[in-house]
N, C-alpha and C positions, 0 to 999 in steps of 0.2 A: 578462596576467591582469586580471580585473575586480576590483571592490571586495572588501575583506576583511570588511566588516560588512554584515549586513542592516540596512536603515534603515527602520523602520516608518513614519516620517513622510513618507517618499518612496516609499511602497508603495501600489499599487492591488491589490485582491483581488476575484476573481470566484469565488464559492463556489456550486456547484450541488449539491443533494442531493435525489434523487428516490426516495421510498419508496412512493409510490402511483402507479398507472398506469391509463390509460384502458382500459376493456374488460377482457378476460381474457388478453391476449396475453403479459403479463409478470406474474409473481407479485409481490405487494406485499412490502415489507420491514417489519420491526418498527420502530415509531416510539417505543416506550416508552423506549428507551435511546439514541436518536439523539444524535449528538455534533456535528453541523454547527452548531447554535446556540452550543455551547461554543467551537467554533473561531472563529466570528465574534466572540463576546464576548472571547475571548483576544486576537484581533487588535486590537480596540478598546482594551482595557486596556493593551496594549503600545505604543499610540500611533498606530496606523493611523487616519487621519481617517475618521469614519463616512461622509462623503460620497464617499469613495474605495473603499467596500466595496459590492459588489453581491451580494446573497444571494437565490437563487432556489430555491424548494422545490416539489415535488410538482405540483399542478395548474397552477401558474403557469409551470412549466418546459416549455411546449410548444416544439416545434422552432422555430417562427417567433419566439416571444418570446425564446428563448435567443439566437438569431442577432442580434436587435435589441438586447437588453440587453448582450451581450458587445461588440458594436460600439460602443455608447454608452460602455461602461466604458473601453475602450482608446483611443477617439477623444479622450477628454478628458485623456489622459496628457501629461506634460511630459518634456523631455530629462533624462536621468539617473535617471528613476524606475524602480522595480522592480515586477514584476507577479507575484502569486501566483494560480495557476489550479488550482482543485480541482473535480473532477467525480465525484460518487458516484452510481452508478446501476447498471443492468444494462449489459452490453456484448455485442457480436456480432462474429463473425469469419467472413468469407467466404473459405474456404481456397483455392478454385480461382482467386480473383482477388487473394488476399492483401490484403483490405480489412478495416479495423477500424471499428467503429461504437459510438457512445454511444447508449443508449436515452433519448430525451426522454420526456416524459409521454405523448405521442401518436404519436411517429414516431421515426425513426433520424436521427442526425447523424454524419457521418463524422469520424474523428479529424482528418483533414486540414483540416476547417473551422476548428478552433482555430488551427492554424499559419497558415493563409491570412489569417485576420482579424488575428492579431498582426503578421505580416510586412507587411501592408498599412497598418494603422492605428496600431500602437503606436509612440509616439515615444520611449519609454524605452530603457534599455540592457540590462536583465537580466530574465529570465523564469524562474520556478520552476513546473514543471508537476507536478501530483499527480493522475493519473488513477486512479480507485478503482472498478474494475468488472471483469467477466470480460474476459480478453484485454487488460488494460490495458497490458501490456508492449509491445504494438504501438506505442504512442505513443512509448515510449523508443527502440524500433528505428527509428522514423521520423526521429529527429534526424539520423542520418547521411545521410538522403536529401534533407534540406531544403537549399535554396540557401544559400550563404555570405552572411550578412548582418552588419550591425553589432550586431545583438541577440545577446547571449550567453544560451544556454539551459542549464537543468538540468532533468532529468526523473527522477522516482522513481515506479514503479508499485506497485500492491498485489499484483500477481501477474505471471506470465510471459505472453508474447504468445500462447501456445497453451493457456493454462489458464483454466478458469473460476475464480471466486472465491467463497468463502463465509466471509468474515471478519467479518461484522457491522460494527461500528464500530471495529474494532481499528486499522485503518490511520489513521483520523482521530486516534485516541488517540495514536499515535506522533507525529503532527505537533504536537499540542498539547503533548506532553511535551517535544519538542525546543525549542519556542518559549518554554517556561516554565522551562527550566533543570533539568529532572529529571535527577538525577545518574546514573540508570541508563542514560541516553542517551550519557553521556560515554565512548564506547568507547576513545578515546585517553588517558583519564585525565589530561587536562591542565587541567582546571578550566573548560573551556567546551565548547559543543556546536556543531560546524560541520556543513556539508553532508555531508561524508564520514561523520561520526559518525551522523547521521540515517539515511543510507542503509545503513550496515553494521548498525546496530541493527535497523532495520526489516526488513532482509533475513532476519536470524536470528529475529526475533520472529514474523514472519508465517509462516515455515517451521514453527515450533513450534506456533503457535496455530491455523493454518488450512491447513497443508500447501501454502501458497503459496510462490512463488519470486519475490519482487520483483526487478526489475532497474532499473538506474539508469545514467545517462550525462550527460555535459556536452558542450557544443559552443561554438565561436566564442570560446574563451578564458574561459569561466566558471570562476571560482576555486573548486575543490572544498573549499578551506579557508575559504570564506565563513562567518563566525561568526554563528550564529543566536541564541545566548544564552550567558550565563555560568551555571555551576552554582549553583543557589539555595541548596542545602544538601548538604554531603557525605554520602555513604552511611554509615550507622552501622557496617556491616561488609560484607565482600565477599560474603556469602551473599544479601543483598537483591538481587532482580532475577534470581536464578538460576532455571533451569527444572528442575522436578522432577516426580516422579509420587507421588501421594498415595493411600493405601489407604482405600477407603470401601466398606463392605459387600462385602468380598472381591474387589473389582475395583480396578485401578490406573488413576488418572485424571491427565491432564497438568495441571500447575498452575504458577504463578509465585509465588515467595516475595516477600511484601510487607514483612515485618518479622520480627524474631526476639526472643525473650525466654527466656534460659536454653536449655533443650532443647526449646522449643516454637517453632513457625513459624506466622506468619499467612500464609495462602495465598489465591490467587484461581484458581479453576478456569478453564481456557481457554475453555470454552463458557458462562461465566456472567458476570454483571456484579457490581458491588460488594455487592449484597444477599446474595450467597452466600459472601462472604469469611468465613473462620473460622480459629481457632487449632487446630493439631493437634500431637500429640506427635511428637518426632523419630523414634520407632520406626515411625511410619506414613508416613515420607517416604523416598524413595530417588531415586537418580539416574535420568535418562531412559535407557531401554533400547529398542533396535530392531535389526532384522536388517539387516546390510549386504550388498549385492550388488556384486560387482566389475564393472568395465567389460567388456562382452561377454557377461555372464551371460544365459542364456536364462531368461525369467521369464513369469509371467502378470500382466497389468495390467488394472485395472478402468477402463473408459472413463468420463470425466466427462460424455460426451454421452448415454449410454444405460444406464450402470451395469453393462453386460455385461463379462465377462472375456475378454480376448484374449491371444494369445501375442505376445511381443516380446523385445527385448533391451535391456540397460542400456548407455547411451552414456556416462554419467558420474554421479557421486554427489556430494552436498554436504549436510553435516549429516545430517538424517534423511531427506532426499529423494533420489530417483533420477530422472534424465532418461532417458526410454526411447523407443525407436522401435517402432511397431507393425509386426509382420510383414505383408507384403502391402499396406502403405500408404506414401504418400510422406512426406518429411521435414516437410511442412507440418503434419502431425498429431503430431509429436513433442511430448511434454509431460513435466512433472514430476509425480511420484507420491509421496504420503506413505506412511507405513508400513502404513496400513490398505488401500491400493489396489495393493499389489504383493506377490507371493508366488512361491515356487519353482514352476517349471514341473513339472507332474505328468507322469509317464511313462505312455504309453498303449500 
């Protein structure tokens, strides 16, 4: 097993966030509520030396520049250091070759580029990978394919290897919460937040907020109990952090409970930022409801590629999600579906 504690002073961080892209090949993301600056600020406040943080955004994140800056970042490392790698952008998946790609500002970068650079130039001992893009789970799956090295890896993705992602900045928010001791992240309820807490919370959080299915893995002896932070303030009550549905104009919307006061709840809608937080009476709040399909069930599923409905069958279910196989397609297209993208198969 590797070290038990994350050590900010012995950490290097490579943070890439691309919300604007050259030409019209990739749609731009909203930058009004972007959280990568907050992630970088958090790392600095916690003690990561500013000179050991590389933050690349938008037009500066060309494929050539990213290769150069990442090489510079890890080349300056020292034995015993830890590396945090975050890459937020679009992602691509070439199914017939099982290849995964990050979208740089102007071109594509293979996921393998990050591994190859780390394995060749990083002198430290532990690496935490946070790919945040469509098909980001491919980076987690690649851990098992990498050659055995002295470097211990841990990887957590924002979604599954075969799924697109539409989570806004929610994944980054989970990272910030885990590093700052947010009690909602303390899944084990032991007063601190470790790697396993972060992964388990993020998995459920992203499933509810974005119909995503993060996956995670470790290799080469990385300690899943590595402590990231201690809880800064205990939860006032067990309802805080719970997922609910809120009635607004005769429709039910998914939300998270932020606070309580008597029979009122302060909530945040899953598709909104803090500007839409509000207090609502308990009579307008209910538990989350969704239809459950059992393994083997024949269903209709909405493709993330073209939004068309296809027939398929359920392979497994988890929380509100179902992992399904498309009829007449290979397993490389299997993906997770949220409640709005799966329905009973209609008889013809």
